[in-house]
N, C-alpha and C positions, 0 to 999 in steps of 0.2 A: 724487523725480521726479514724484510724484502731487499735490504741493501746488499750490494755485492762487494767483495774484497778481491784485491789482486793477489793475495797470498793464499795458495791452496792449503798450506799447512795450518794457517789460522782458521780457514773455513772448515777443515776437517775436525779440528779440535772443538770448534763451536758446535758442530753437528753432533759430536759424541756427547758433549755436555748437555745439549737439549734432549737427546734420546734417553739419557740416564736420569733426567729430572723432569717428570711430567708437570705440566702447568697446574698450579694449585696444590702440589704435593710438598715440594721442598720449601723451606723458609729462607728469607733473605739472609745471606751470610753463611749458610750451611755449606760445608765442603761437599763436593759431588762424590757419590759412592758408585763406582762402576759396576759393583755386583748387586746393588740394591734393586729389588723388583718394584715396579710402579704399584702404588696402593690402588685397590679397587675403589672406583668412584661410585657413590650411591646414586642410582638413577631412579627417579620416580616411576612407578609402574604405570605404563600408558593406559588410557581408557580403551576398553575393548571396542574395536571398530565395528561398523555394520558389516555382517558377513558378506563376502564378495560373491559375485555370480558363479554358479556351478552349473555347467551344461545349460546355460541360458536362464537358469532360475536365479532370482534375487529375492531377498527378504524384504517384506513390507513392515516388519516388526523387528526393531533392533535389539530386543531382549532386555532393555534397560528402562525405557520410558515410552510415552505415547507420542513422541515426535512424529509428525506426519499424519496424525489421526485427530478427529474431532467428534465429540459425543452429542447426540440429540436425544433427549428424553421427552416423552409426551408431557405437556404442561409446563415445560421450561424452554428458555431460549436456547438456540444453538450454542454449544460450547459450555453450557452450564450443567454440572453434575451435582445436584443439591445434596445427595446422600452419599457421595463418594463411592458410587457403585462400581465404577471401572477403575482398576488399579493394576500396576505391574508389581508382582511379588514372585521371588524365586525364579525370575526369568520367563514368566508366563503372563499373558493378559488374563486377568481374573474379573469376572462379573459376579459379584455376590451381594447379598441383601442383609448383611449383618446390622446395618444401621437403619433398617426399615421396620416400622411397626406394622404396616400393611401395604400390599402392592398397589391398590387403587388404580389399576389400569395404566401405570406409568411405564409403558413399553419403551425400551431404549435401543439405540442403534449407534454403533461406533463406526464412523465413516473414515475410509482412507481419503486423503485430500486430493488425489489425482484420479480422473476418470480413465477408463480403458475401453477398448473395442474388441480386439482379437487377442486372446491370451489363454493360458492355463493358470488356474489358481489352485493352490494346495494348502489345506488347513488341517492341522492336527489338533484335535479337541477332545474334551471329556466332560462328563457331568459328575458332580459330587455334591454331598450335603443334602439339605432339605429345602424344598420349595418354600418361599416366603408366604406368610399368611395372606389370604385373599387372592392368590394367584389362580387363574382359571384352571380347571381340571385338565383341559387339553394342553396346557402349557407345562405340565409336569415333564421334567427332563426334555425340554424343548428349546431349541435355539435355531439359528439359521445363518447362511451366507447369502446376503442379498446382492443380486447382480443387476447390471443395467439400471441402477437406482437413479431417481431424479436427483438433481443438485440438492444437497441438504439445506442450502440457503433458501430453497423454494418451498420447504415444508411448512405447513401451518403449525402454530404452537401446540394445538391440541390434536395433531394428527397421530394416529396409532402407529402406522407403518409407512415407510416410503413407498411410492409407486415403484415396483421392481419385480424381478423374477427371483423367487426364493428357493434356494436349496435347503430344504427343511432338515435340520439335524435333530434326531430323536434318540433317546436312550431307552433301553428296555426297563420294564417294571419289576423284573425278577422272574417273571413267568410269561409265557405266551409270546406271540410274534409282534414286533413293532419295528418296521423297517426304518432306515435312515437314508439321507440324501434323497428325500422325496421332493416333489414339486409342489409349491404353493404360489399363488399369483395375486398378490395385493395390487389391484388396479391394472392388471394386465391379463392377457390371454396368450396362448401359444398354439402351434399347429402340430398335430400328430396324424400321420397317414394322409397328409394334405388336407386335413379338415381342422377348422378352428375349434379348440377345446375350451369351454367356458367353466368347467368344473374347477372349484377353487384349489383343491389339493388332490394329488394323484400319487399313490404309493409307488416306490421303486421296487426293484427285485432284490434288494440287499438282505443280508442276514440281520438278526437282532443282536445288539450289543448291550448286555446287562452289566451292572457294576460300574466301576470307575476306571475302566481301561481306556487307554488312548486309542482314538480312531482317526484314520487319515481319509479326509474327503477331498477329492480332486475334481475340478470341473474344466472342461474345454469349452470355451466360448468363442464362436466364430461370427462375431458381429450379429447380423440379423439372420444368418444362414441356419445355424444349429447350435444347440447346447447339449453337452453330454456329461453325465454324472458318473463318477467312479468312487468306489469305497474300497480302501486297502488294495487299490490296483485293479479292481474288477468293475467292468462297466455294468451299471445297474439301471440306467435310464437315458433316453435321448428324445429330443423334440426339436421343432424348427420354428422359425419366424416369430420370435417374441414381439408382442405388440401391445399398445395401450388398449384398455377396455373402455369403449365409449359409454358404457353404462355406469362407470365409476366417476363420482364427482371430481376427485383429485386428478384422475386421468384426463377428464374433459378439460380441466384448466390447463393442463400441459399441452393438450391438443390445440387449444386456442393459441398458446404461445408459439407452437410449432406450425402454425398455419394449416392445421388439419392433418398433419402427418401422424400416422399411428404406429408405424414400424419403429422398433427400437434396435439400434445397432451399436450402442455404446452407453456408458454411464458409470456411476460410482459403485464401489464395493463397500458393503457394510457388514458388520457382525452384530448379531441380534441378542438382546437380553429380554427374556419373557417371563421372569419371576423365579427361575430355577438357577442356582449357581452353576457356572460353566467356566472352563478354562480353555485358553487357546495357547498351545505351546509354540506354534510357528504359523506364520502366514507368508506364503511365498507366491511369486508370480513369474511366469515366463511369457513375455510378449511373443505373439505369432505374426508372421508376415501375411500380407494380403494374399488371397487365393489367386492363382495364376492359371486361367483356363488352358494355357498352352502346355502346362506341366501337370499331368494327371495326378502326380504325387502330392500336389498342393491343392487339389480340388476336393472340397468336402464330399463325403460319401452321400450319394442320393438317398432320399428318404425311403425309397422302395426296397433297398437292401440293407438298411440300418439294422444294428443288433439290438438297440435298446428300445425303451418306450413301451 
């Protein structure tokens, strides 16, 4: 096909012949037909790629499988899902308990494999179905986005929750108020109004979401500076300086590994299963640059004039 000829007439005729007979369509010995249209070639449908970045956002969940994620359930080794609790169905991550007889305190966390420090994370979730038998009353329609998590490899086999800062996701019970995107602190503390807060859970200012509707929780994480919660685009809570709790045994172990350092400025992200079926339709992240004191637009809002918390 790459050989040249000195005869332009022969070259033109050869070109016409090739254009009229696509490779793989004509049979050997068939006369060329100058008016025949090339037959359509059957092309296998390509696999749907991971969604590209949009305005700096990229998906941590590809919609097909759990590539890039690893599961840790209390009582089992990292990566073992003994009851097939976590699965991908209809393009969503689903945590359900169809194969469970009883909950038995087997809290589960699905970790993304890469740690982050400064970022926005956006999760679209909903609760559905019934809580598994034996689940704690407080875990009814309860899940969470765990931030600044310890390395999942460092968790004890029988550890309930990773040391982390939890954005607690709650669904309404059909009546009354029950806010979502609250703060809980397994093995950690935070600061509000420049004071260390040791209370385990603090409610946000969000509305209550009853039923099986999809809700968007978004969190801005600025390392050790501040963390801000949003629900459907509305700011509902803000706090500063996440840190290890020296009174928590698992946190103390991490402090020893970290030579006494208590401040948390990075870690893993995980999604929580606490006995009630929950679905995650999307999990997206947008990395943020380091704060630049020379540029006020990139400097975090001082605690004294914050909106949340």
